[in-house]
ChimeraX commands (.cxc) that place a marker at each C-alpha (Angstrom):
marker #1 position 176.60,173.94,-35.78 radius 0.5
marker #1 position 176.18,170.68,-33.97 radius 0.5
marker #1 position 172.47,170.43,-33.17 radius 0.5
marker #1 position 169.31,170.86,-35.27 radius 0.5
marker #1 position 168.25,174.77,-34.80 radius 0.5
marker #1 position 164.67,173.99,-35.36 radius 0.5
marker #1 position 164.26,171.58,-32.69 radius 0.5
marker #1 position 165.66,174.31,-30.41 radius 0.5
marker #1 position 163.47,176.85,-31.15 radius 0.5
marker #1 position 160.61,174.14,-30.17 radius 0.5
marker #1 position 162.15,173.69,-27.52 radius 0.5
marker #1 position 162.34,177.41,-26.45 radius 0.5
marker #1 position 158.85,177.93,-27.11 radius 0.5
marker #1 position 157.76,174.56,-25.35 radius 0.5
marker #1 position 159.65,176.02,-21.79 radius 0.5
marker #1 position 157.99,179.63,-22.63 radius 0.5
marker #1 position 156.94,180.89,-19.00 radius 0.5
marker #1 position 159.35,178.95,-17.04 radius 0.5
marker #1 position 162.35,180.75,-15.54 radius 0.5
marker #1 position 164.73,179.11,-17.89 radius 0.5
marker #1 position 168.47,179.49,-18.65 radius 0.5
marker #1 position 169.99,178.17,-21.68 radius 0.5
marker #1 position 173.92,177.02,-22.19 radius 0.5
marker #1 position 176.19,175.86,-24.60 radius 0.5
marker #1 position 177.15,172.28,-23.07 radius 0.5
marker #1 position 178.50,168.90,-23.96 radius 0.5
marker #1 position 178.58,169.92,-27.88 radius 0.5
marker #1 position 175.00,170.89,-27.90 radius 0.5
marker #1 position 172.31,173.35,-25.94 radius 0.5
marker #1 position 171.31,172.52,-22.48 radius 0.5
marker #1 position 168.46,174.32,-20.45 radius 0.5
marker #1 position 168.79,174.98,-16.74 radius 0.5
marker #1 position 165.89,175.66,-14.29 radius 0.5
marker #1 position 166.79,177.13,-11.02 radius 0.5
marker #1 position 170.22,176.40,-11.64 radius 0.5
marker #1 position 169.39,172.42,-12.55 radius 0.5
marker #1 position 169.28,170.70,-15.73 radius 0.5
marker #1 position 166.19,170.36,-17.40 radius 0.5
marker #1 position 166.91,169.07,-20.83 radius 0.5
marker #1 position 169.15,169.38,-23.51 radius 0.5
marker #1 position 169.68,168.99,-27.26 radius 0.5
marker #1 position 172.95,167.60,-29.29 radius 0.5
marker #1 position 173.98,166.35,-33.06 radius 0.5
marker #1 position 171.09,163.28,-33.24 radius 0.5
marker #1 position 168.37,164.24,-30.85 radius 0.5
marker #1 position 167.61,165.54,-27.40 radius 0.5
marker #1 position 168.25,164.22,-23.57 radius 0.5
marker #1 position 165.86,164.85,-20.44 radius 0.5
marker #1 position 166.37,164.91,-17.06 radius 0.5
marker #1 position 162.93,163.21,-15.53 radius 0.5
marker #1 position 164.15,161.81,-12.61 radius 0.5
marker #1 position 164.11,158.20,-11.25 radius 0.5
marker #1 position 160.50,158.33,-10.61 radius 0.5
marker #1 position 159.64,159.28,-13.67 radius 0.5
marker #1 position 162.09,157.03,-15.68 radius 0.5
marker #1 position 159.60,154.17,-16.32 radius 0.5
marker #1 position 156.94,156.77,-17.99 radius 0.5
marker #1 position 159.48,158.16,-19.96 radius 0.5
marker #1 position 160.69,155.32,-21.54 radius 0.5
marker #1 position 157.30,153.74,-22.39 radius 0.5
marker #1 position 156.81,156.65,-24.86 radius 0.5
marker #1 position 158.75,155.10,-28.41 radius 0.5
marker #1 position 161.83,156.72,-29.68 radius 0.5
marker #1 position 163.16,156.59,-25.78 radius 0.5
marker #1 position 166.08,155.07,-24.20 radius 0.5
marker #1 position 168.08,155.31,-21.23 radius 0.5
marker #1 position 170.77,157.65,-21.31 radius 0.5
marker #1 position 174.43,156.50,-21.20 radius 0.5
marker #1 position 177.54,158.45,-20.48 radius 0.5
marker #1 position 180.72,156.79,-21.35 radius 0.5
marker #1 position 179.08,153.69,-21.28 radius 0.5
marker #1 position 177.58,153.89,-17.64 radius 0.5
marker #1 position 173.63,154.55,-17.53 radius 0.5
marker #1 position 172.65,158.15,-16.24 radius 0.5
marker #1 position 170.01,157.75,-13.29 radius 0.5
marker #1 position 166.77,159.79,-13.98 radius 0.5
marker #1 position 167.90,161.06,-17.29 radius 0.5
marker #1 position 166.36,159.18,-20.77 radius 0.5
marker #1 position 167.70,160.25,-24.34 radius 0.5
marker #1 position 165.13,160.49,-27.47 radius 0.5
marker #1 position 166.15,160.26,-30.98 radius 0.5
marker #1 position 165.62,162.95,-33.17 radius 0.5
marker #1 position 162.35,161.64,-34.41 radius 0.5
marker #1 position 161.02,161.49,-31.12 radius 0.5
marker #1 position 162.33,165.18,-30.40 radius 0.5
marker #1 position 160.52,166.54,-33.17 radius 0.5
marker #1 position 156.89,164.64,-32.34 radius 0.5
marker #1 position 155.53,167.66,-30.45 radius 0.5
marker #1 position 152.95,165.38,-27.90 radius 0.5
marker #1 position 156.26,163.51,-26.88 radius 0.5
marker #1 position 158.36,165.91,-26.51 radius 0.5
marker #1 position 155.96,168.20,-23.95 radius 0.5
marker #1 position 155.55,165.01,-22.17 radius 0.5
marker #1 position 159.01,164.45,-21.79 radius 0.5
marker #1 position 159.72,168.50,-20.89 radius 0.5
marker #1 position 156.34,168.10,-18.20 radius 0.5
marker #1 position 158.20,165.20,-16.44 radius 0.5
marker #1 position 161.44,167.00,-16.71 radius 0.5
marker #1 position 160.23,170.59,-15.25 radius 0.5
marker #1 position 158.07,168.67,-12.57 radius 0.5
marker #1 position 160.94,167.06,-11.42 radius 0.5
marker #1 position 163.37,170.22,-11.66 radius 0.5
marker #1 position 160.79,172.28,-10.01 radius 0.5
marker #1 position 160.91,169.62,-6.85 radius 0.5
marker #1 position 164.34,170.00,-6.27 radius 0.5
marker #1 position 165.99,173.32,-4.28 radius 0.5
marker #1 position 167.12,176.06,-6.29 radius 0.5
marker #1 position 171.20,176.05,-6.57 radius 0.5
marker link #1:1,2 radius 0.2
marker link #1:2,3 radius 0.2
marker link #1:3,4 radius 0.2
marker link #1:4,5 radius 0.2
marker link #1:5,6 radius 0.2
marker link #1:6,7 radius 0.2
marker link #1:7,8 radius 0.2
marker link #1:8,9 radius 0.2
marker link #1:9,10 radius 0.2
marker link #1:10,11 radius 0.2
marker link #1:11,12 radius 0.2
marker link #1:12,13 radius 0.2
marker link #1:13,14 radius 0.2
marker link #1:14,15 radius 0.2
marker link #1:15,16 radius 0.2
marker link #1:16,17 radius 0.2
marker link #1:17,18 radius 0.2
marker link #1:18,19 radius 0.2
marker link #1:19,20 radius 0.2
marker link #1:20,21 radius 0.2
marker link #1:21,22 radius 0.2
marker link #1:22,23 radius 0.2
marker link #1:23,24 radius 0.2
marker link #1:24,25 radius 0.2
marker link #1:25,26 radius 0.2
marker link #1:26,27 radius 0.2
marker link #1:27,28 radius 0.2
marker link #1:28,29 radius 0.2
marker link #1:29,30 radius 0.2
marker link #1:30,31 radius 0.2
marker link #1:31,32 radius 0.2
marker link #1:32,33 radius 0.2
marker link #1:33,34 radius 0.2
marker link #1:34,35 radius 0.2
marker link #1:35,36 radius 0.2
marker link #1:36,37 radius 0.2
marker link #1:37,38 radius 0.2
marker link #1:38,39 radius 0.2
marker link #1:39,40 radius 0.2
marker link #1:40,41 radius 0.2
marker link #1:41,42 radius 0.2
marker link #1:42,43 radius 0.2
marker link #1:43,44 radius 0.2
marker link #1:44,45 radius 0.2
marker link #1:45,46 radius 0.2
marker link #1:46,47 radius 0.2
marker link #1:47,48 radius 0.2
marker link #1:48,49 radius 0.2
marker link #1:49,50 radius 0.2
marker link #1:50,51 radius 0.2
marker link #1:51,52 radius 0.2
marker link #1:52,53 radius 0.2
marker link #1:53,54 radius 0.2
marker link #1:54,55 radius 0.2
marker link #1:55,56 radius 0.2
marker link #1:56,57 radius 0.2
marker link #1:57,58 radius 0.2
marker link #1:58,59 radius 0.2
marker link #1:59,60 radius 0.2
marker link #1:60,61 radius 0.2
marker link #1:61,62 radius 0.2
marker link #1:62,63 radius 0.2
marker link #1:63,64 radius 0.2
marker link #1:64,65 radius 0.2
marker link #1:65,66 radius 0.2
marker link #1:66,67 radius 0.2
marker link #1:67,68 radius 0.2
marker link #1:68,69 radius 0.2
marker link #1:69,70 radius 0.2
marker link #1:70,71 radius 0.2
marker link #1:71,72 radius 0.2
marker link #1:72,73 radius 0.2
marker link #1:73,74 radius 0.2
marker link #1:74,75 radius 0.2
marker link #1:75,76 radius 0.2
marker link #1:76,77 radius 0.2
marker link #1:77,78 radius 0.2
marker link #1:78,79 radius 0.2
marker link #1:79,80 radius 0.2
marker link #1:80,81 radius 0.2
marker link #1:81,82 radius 0.2
marker link #1:82,83 radius 0.2
marker link #1:83,84 radius 0.2
marker link #1:84,85 radius 0.2
marker link #1:85,86 radius 0.2
marker link #1:86,87 radius 0.2
marker link #1:87,88 radius 0.2
marker link #1:88,89 radius 0.2
marker link #1:89,90 radius 0.2
marker link #1:90,91 radius 0.2
marker link #1:91,92 radius 0.2
marker link #1:92,93 radius 0.2
marker link #1:93,94 radius 0.2
marker link #1:94,95 radius 0.2
marker link #1:95,96 radius 0.2
marker link #1:96,97 radius 0.2
marker link #1:97,98 radius 0.2
marker link #1:98,99 radius 0.2
marker link #1:99,100 radius 0.2
marker link #1:100,101 radius 0.2
marker link #1:101,102 radius 0.2
marker link #1:102,103 radius 0.2
marker link #1:103,104 radius 0.2
marker link #1:104,105 radius 0.2
marker link #1:105,106 radius 0.2
marker link #1:106,107 radius 0.2
marker link #1:107,108 radius 0.2
view
């Protein structure tokens, strides 16, 4: 398995009450809300779609960095280390930013 199943269980519990769909993507797992990606996990940590307006708040948390793919920055996305992902407070703060942002988008 390419991801931390204990972290997946924590995120599932954190997202209880949201109309979430779980999908395997990018060699890990991703959680979708109204057709938009909220977050995902992979070997070594997690990523969150917080939106551009929330990036500064997310990046102020320890263990959080801008997300890059193939060396290119992904606007509105942040990456969390495995340690930051296991911290309930940081993970829940990031999920709050991410679900808030995704809920502001029109459903797909």
